C-alpha positions in Angstrom: 0.2 -36.6 25.4 -2.7 -35.6 26.4 -1.6 -31.9 27.4 0.7 -31.4 24.3 -0.4 -29.8 20.9 -2.1 -32.7 18.6 -3.6 -33.0 15.6 -7.2 -34.1 16.1 -10.8 -33.5 14.6 -14.4 -32.9 14.6 -17.4 -33.2 11.7 -20.2 -30.0 11.4 -22.6 -29.6 8.9 -24.4 -26.4 7.9 -28.2 -26.6 7.1 -28.4 -23.0 6.0 -25.9 -20.7 4.1 -26.3 -18.2 7.6 -24.8 -21.6 8.8 -21.2 -21.3 7.1 -21.4 -17.4 8.6 -21.9 -18.6 11.6 -19.1 -21.1 11.5 -16.2 -18.8 9.4 -17.0 -15.6 11.9 -16.2 -17.8 14.7 -13.3 -19.6 13.5 -11.9 -16.5 12.6 -11.5 -16.0 16.2 -9.9 -18.6 17.0 -6.4 -18.8 18.1 -5.4 -21.3 15.7 -6.2 -21.9 12.3 -9.2 -25.0 11.6 -9.0 -26.6 8.2 -12.2 -28.0 6.7 -13.2 -30.8 4.1 -13.2 -34.4 3.2 -11.1 -36.6 1.5 -9.6 -34.0 -1.2 -10.0 -31.1 -0.2 -9.2 -28.7 2.4 -10.1 -25.0 2.8 -8.8 -22.2 6.0 -12.6 -22.2 8.0 -12.2 -18.6 8.1 -11.3 -18.8 4.7 -15.6 -16.9 3.2 -14.8 -17.8 -0.4 -13.4 -21.4 0.7 -16.4 -22.4 2.6 -18.7 -21.7 -0.3 -16.8 -24.3 -2.2 -17.4 -27.1 0.3 -19.8 -29.5 -1.1 -22.7 -28.7 2.2 -25.0 -31.3 1.5 -22.7 -33.6 3.1 -21.0 -33.4 7.0 -17.3 -31.7 6.6 -13.5 -32.9 9.0 -13.1 -29.8 10.6 -9.0 -30.7 11.9 -6.9 -28.5 14.3 -3.7 -28.6 16.7 -4.2 -27.9 19.5 -3.8 -28.8 23.3 -6.7 -31.4 24.6 -7.9 -28.3 26.4 -8.3 -26.6 24.1 -9.9 -29.2 21.8 -12.7 -29.4 25.0 -13.0 -25.6 24.6 -13.5 -26.0 20.2 -15.8 -28.3 20.8 -18.6 -26.8 23.6 -18.4 -23.6 21.5 -18.7 -25.6 17.9 -21.9 -26.7 19.6 -24.7 -25.7 16.9 -22.5 -26.8 13.7 -21.2 -30.4 15.3 -22.7 -33.0 12.8 -24.8 -35.8 14.5 
């Protein structure tokens, strides 16, 4: 289902608290919820408190339910945050 809504994932990494704040601001304006976390703990990507409880020393997985086209747009916008 290439055009359908699916759970899609990508990884982000934050080097500074400013980067976390920028990500939160970006996540807040998305038309869907970005769930950020690791294997054991997940928070809403637009939650300031939640995002700052995560371990930023390693990449974090972002899960989002959206279409493939929406996901491509998200990845382009998320470029500054993507983990290499």
